[in-house]
C-alpha positions as CSV (number, residue, x, y, z in Angstrom):
1,M,83.9,66.8,118.6
2,T,83.0,63.3,119.6
3,V,80.8,61.0,117.4
4,I,77.7,59.8,119.2
5,A,74.6,58.0,118.6
6,I,71.1,58.9,119.7
7,G,68.2,56.5,119.6
8,D,68.5,54.9,115.9
9,G,72.2,55.0,115.8
10,R,72.6,57.6,113.2
11,P,76.0,59.3,113.6
12,H,75.8,62.7,115.3
13,L,78.4,64.9,116.9
14,L,78.9,66.2,120.5
15,L,80.7,69.4,120.8
16,G,82.6,70.4,123.8
17,P,83.8,71.2,126.2
18,L,85.4,74.3,124.7
19,A,87.8,76.6,126.4
20,V,90.0,79.4,125.3
21,A,93.2,80.3,127.3
22,A,92.6,83.3,129.5
23,D,95.4,85.5,127.8
24,V,93.7,85.3,124.4
25,Q,90.0,85.4,125.4
26,G,87.8,87.9,123.7
27,Q,89.9,87.7,120.4
28,G,87.4,85.5,118.5
29,F,89.1,82.2,118.9
30,G,86.1,80.5,120.4
31,K,83.8,81.8,117.9
32,A,86.0,80.6,115.1
33,L,86.3,77.2,116.5
34,I,82.4,76.7,116.8
35,A,81.9,78.3,113.4
36,D,84.5,75.8,111.8
37,A,83.0,72.8,113.8
38,I,79.6,73.6,112.3
39,T,80.8,74.3,108.8
40,S,83.0,71.1,108.7
41,S,80.0,69.0,110.1
42,R,77.8,70.1,107.4
43,T,80.0,70.0,104.4
44,G,81.4,66.5,105.3
45,T,85.0,67.6,106.1
46,A,84.7,66.9,109.8
47,H,87.3,64.5,110.9
48,V,86.8,62.9,114.2
49,G,89.7,60.7,115.0
50,S,90.1,58.5,111.9
51,L,86.4,59.0,110.8
52,Q,85.3,61.5,108.0
53,E,81.7,61.5,107.6
54,S,79.3,63.5,105.6
55,R,76.0,62.2,107.0
56,F,76.2,63.7,110.5
57,G,72.7,64.4,111.8
58,I,73.1,67.0,114.4
59,V,75.8,68.8,116.5
60,L,74.6,68.6,120.1
61,L,76.0,70.4,123.1
62,V,75.4,71.2,126.7
63,G,75.7,75.0,127.2
64,D,74.0,78.4,127.5
65,M,71.5,79.5,124.8
66,P,72.5,83.2,125.1
67,Y,76.1,82.3,123.9
68,Y,75.4,79.3,121.5
69,G,72.2,80.6,120.0
70,R,74.1,83.2,118.0
71,F,75.5,80.3,115.9
72,G,72.1,78.7,115.3
73,F,71.8,76.2,118.1
74,K,68.3,75.8,119.4
75,P,67.1,74.2,122.6
76,V,66.1,70.4,122.4
77,P,62.5,69.8,123.5
78,S,62.6,68.5,127.0
79,G,62.9,64.7,127.2
80,Q,63.7,64.1,123.5
81,I,67.4,63.7,124.0
82,T,68.8,62.3,127.3
83,F,72.2,61.8,128.6
84,P,73.5,58.8,130.8
85,G,74.4,61.1,133.6
86,P,72.7,64.2,135.1
87,V,72.2,67.1,132.8
88,N,70.0,70.1,132.9
89,P,67.6,69.4,130.0
90,A,67.3,73.2,129.6
91,R,70.9,73.4,128.5
92,I,70.7,70.7,125.8
93,L,71.1,72.6,122.6
94,A,71.5,71.2,118.9
95,I,72.0,72.4,115.3
96,E,71.1,70.4,112.4
97,C,73.7,69.3,109.7
98,Q,70.9,67.7,107.8
99,P,67.3,69.1,107.3
100,G,64.9,67.2,109.7
101,A,67.7,65.5,111.6
102,L,66.8,66.9,115.1
103,A,63.3,65.5,114.9
104,R,64.7,61.9,114.2
105,A,67.2,62.3,117.1
106,V,65.3,60.7,120.0
107,G,66.6,58.8,122.9
108,L,69.8,58.3,124.9
109,V,73.2,59.7,124.0
110,R,75.8,57.1,123.6
111,G,79.3,56.8,122.3
112,V,80.0,54.9,119.1
């Protein structure tokens, strides 16, 4: 998890990349990591470096909807959120930590 800003500068989180060692794949570790990341981001128990924040707006990632959709991630409307480098806009997914936060997250992703 990396703290990012999008547009107005409200703190959001970027999830990824996520990998599970080949010898333990299929045992639910990836699912558990994602579920814990979402829960801690929403409850204010997310620790990113020395920052603990209870007002994260969204968790953003670049990934595959068939996998991440089961956790509640949804596609971001094309052009709403952009990255500084090349990213397929169809793979930009987000889940809200605060109601309405996705609609307010507009612009370029940048580190904070």
